[in-house]
C-alpha positions, 0 to 999 in steps of 0.5 A, spaced: 788 660 765 794 656 767 792 648 770 795 648 777 792 641 778 796 636 782 798 630 778 794 626 783 788 630 780 790 629 773 791 622 774 784 622 777 781 625 772 785 620 766 782 614 770 775 617 771 774 620 764 777 613 761 772 609 765 767 613 762 769 612 755 768 605 756 761 605 760 760 608 754 763 604 749 761 597 752 755 600 754 751 602 748 754 596 744 750 592 749 744 596 749 745 596 741 746 588 740 739 587 745 735 592 741 737 590 734 740 583 731 742 587 725 749 588 726 750 594 722 743 598 725 747 595 732 754 599 729 751 605 727 748 606 734 754 604 737 759 608 733 754 615 734 754 614 742 761 613 742 762 619 738 758 623 742 761 620 749 767 621 747 767 629 745 763 630 752 769 627 756 774 630 752 771 637 753 770 636 760 777 633 762 781 637 757 782 643 762 784 639 768 788 633 765 788 634 757 784 628 757 788 624 753 784 617 755 789 614 751 796 611 752 798 612 745 796 620 746 800 620 752 806 618 749 805 622 744 805 628 749 811 624 753 815 625 746 813 632 745 817 634 752 823 629 749 823 634 742 823 640 746 816 643 746 810 642 751 808 636 754 809 630 759 815 628 763 816 620 764 813 620 771 807 624 769 806 620 763 807 613 767 802 615 771 797 617 766 798 611 762 796 607 768 791 611 771 787 610 764 789 602 764 786 602 771 780 606 769 778 602 762 778 595 766 773 599 771 768 602 766 768 595 763 766 592 769 761 597 771 758 597 763 757 589 764 754 590 772 749 595 769 746 590 765 745 585 768 750 581 766 757 577 769 762 582 770 769 580 770 768 575 764 774 575 758 771 576 752 771 570 747 771 574 741 777 573 737 780 578 733 785 576 729 789 577 722 794 582 719 788 586 716 785 587 723 792 590 724 793 594 719 786 596 721 789 598 728 795 601 725 791 606 721 786 607 726 791 610 730 796 613 726 790 617 723 787 620 731 794 622 732 795 626 726 788 629 728 791 631 735 797 633 734 796 637 727 790 641 730 795 643 736 801 645 731 797 649 727 794 653 734 787 650 733 787 646 740 779 648 741 777 644 735 780 637 738 774 634 742 769 635 735 775 632 731 777 627 735 769 625 736 768 625 729 774 621 727 773 615 732 765 616 729 768 615 721 774 610 723 769 605 726 766 605 719 772 605 715 778 600 718 777 593 718 778 593 725 773 598 727 778 603 730 780 601 737 786 605 737 787 605 745 791 601 748 787 601 755 781 601 752 783 594 748 784 592 755 778 594 758 774 590 752 777 584 753 773 584 761 766 584 757 764 578 752 759 583 748 759 586 741 764 590 743 770 585 747 776 583 745 779 576 747 785 576 751 788 572 746 788 578 741 791 583 745 798 583 744 797 584 737 791 590 737 797 593 742 803 592 738 799 595 732 796 601 735 803 603 738 806 602 731 800 606 728 802 612 734 809 612 732 807 613 724 802 619 727 807 622 730 812 622 724 806 624 719 805 630 724 812 632 724 813 631 717 807 635 715 808 641 720 815 641 723 817 640 730 813 643 735 818 647 738 820 649 731 812 652 730 813 655 737 819 659 736 817 662 730 810 664 733 806 660 728 800 660 732 792 662 732 791 660 738 788 665 743 793 666 749 788 663 754 789 657 751 796 657 750 796 657 758 791 650 758 794 643 758 794 641 751 787 637 750 790 630 747 785 625 747 785 619 745 780 612 746 779 608 743 779 612 743 778 610 739 777 606 744 
């Protein structure tokens, strides 16, 4: 079926979806830290909750807005259109990114209030060091490669489970715990909790995420070819109904 939702409704879906993602990420982090003093146990709980929540959000909002929930994913969709494939116009991409950022801040504030904490308190958890920035580049590049790779081989229906699984793994195998989402990173600055990030650490993380997005898109193009080339040659095994749906290119954090 063809998605005929207005840009306003799609942007609202991105706002609500990103807010929900931050509630899951921050809320599960606060809960896990309060129930266990073991950081490893807390991270297990947080990563599982994040993966499950992200998969559900992508499944729910994917048919409406594509469930990007992540400005990097939105930028790759905008670039895909510039390259001659399906994607977002500049105006749509701007609306998506703005909605995602607002939603991330709202989600962080809601999570803080839900646990009786003072909302709007900035995080004091400084995340500095080149090794963490490398971790963010790797995490974001992998996320974009998973999304673009599955989409270009005609397997978009696998994206919700694949992205959720990737984020759960990346939280563990990257030095930065895989934020991989500029909007989610900004939102986390409003939570002085287990999952937070100090405002002074934002520029480095966001820059690394953007660099990772470019790297992931370049890898996808090199490995699978340009989207328009695949479309022109008919190399897709997606059913006709899926071809008419908006590409469920999620994101977050997400990682998140």
